[in-house]
N, C-alpha and C positions, 0 to 999 in steps of 0.2 A: 424534605419533600421532593419526590422525583419530578423533574421538569425536562421534557424531551428537548426543548430548545437549548437548555444548558448543556446537555450531552452533545448536541450538534455543534454548539460553540466550542466545546472542548476539542471535538474532531477537527473543526476548521483551524483552530489555533495550533494544534499539534501538527497538522499538515504543513502549516507555514514553517514551523520549527524543522520538520523533516526535510522540506525542500531547501531551506537555507543551509542546513547542515550538509546536505548532499552537495550543494554548490561549493561549499568550503572543503569538500573532500573528506568529510566526516561521515562514517557509516552510521546507520540508525537501525533500530529494531523496535517497531511499534508493537507493544503487547497489550491487547485489549482485555476481553473478559477472562482470559486465562491468567491474569495477573494474580500473583500470590499476595493477597491483601495483608496478611499478617506480617510477612517479611517487609513490605513497604511501610506499614505502620511502625514496625520496630525500628526501621532505618530512619524514619522521620522523627521518632521520639516525641518530645513535648511539642514539636511544631504541628503535630497532627491532633486536631480537635474532633473527637468522634461526634460531637453534637452539631458541628458546622461543616465538616469536611467529608468528602466522598471520593473514593479512588475509582475513576472510570478506566484508566489505562496508565501505562508507564511507557517510557521511551528510553531505551539504552542508546548511548552515543559512544563512539570510539573509532579507533583506527585499526586497520587489519593487522593481525599478529603474524609474525614470521613463522610461528609454530602452528601447524594444523594437525590435529589428532588424525591418526590413520583412518578411523571410521568416517570422519567428516570429509577427508580427502576423497575417499571412495564414493561417498554420497554426492559430492560435487561433480565427480566424473560421470555419475549416472543421471544427474539432474537434466531434465529436458523441459523445454517450455513450448507451449503451443506456437505455431507459426502465426505471423501477422494476419494472414487471411482467415484465421479461425478466431481472431479477437476483434477485428475492426470491420464494420459493415456499412453499406450504403443504404440499408433499409432496417426498420425496427423489428422485422421478423427474423433477422440474422440469416437471410438467404443469399444476399448478394455481397460478396466480399468487397471491401473498400480498396480501390486501386491506390495503394500508398505510394506508388512510384510515379503517379501521374499528377500534374498540376491540378489544383493548388495544394494537394496533400503532400507532395514530395518534400516541401520545406519543413515538414514536421517529423522527418525520419528519425532523429535522435529521440524525440518525445515518444514516438511509437515504440521504439526499442526499450526505452525506460519503462513504459507501461508493461511491455512484454515480460521484462525481467523483474518487475516489482514483486516483492514477496506477498503471499497471501496465506491464509490459514491452511496448513498442510500442503502448501503450494498447489492448491486446487484450481487456481485461476478462474474464479467464479464470475468475473466481471467481463462484459462485452461493451464495445463502444460503437456508436452510430454517428457518422460524420455527415453534416449537411452538405449538399453539392457545392456551396460557395465556401466551405471550410470556415464559416464564421461561428459555428457551434458544434460541439461534440457532446453527445449525451451518453452517459454511462448507465448500464443496466446490470442487475444481478441476473445472470442467465441460469445459474444453478445454485443450490444451497451450499453454503460453506459452514464449517464448524463454527 
């Protein structure tokens, strides 16, 4: 039976795994609806019970390889990300860019950059953030559709 809260719990739990792995220097790749279910089921073997289990997503973990295929190296050189002023805002209409260099937001510089470089489906960067003036809360919004 589909339960939306269960799916949200999976997301929250996997977010903790990703953040902890990142702190340890381990790279992650969170794969959601694009997961190849048959391959995952085959890899799990008898541990997967089709009556009770459901695959929401998978997360690959690992360290960077010294070998980078030429195509990937070219794509990495072309990869560009939106600037902070296009991702973080002081209003929910996304009209006023958040001054990330001014107090009290300046202390979150590394977090802003982590959000900026975080992967998204097709690297579309569909999420925008609104910070409250006291920096006690940041709200994230889907600003455009993602795959």
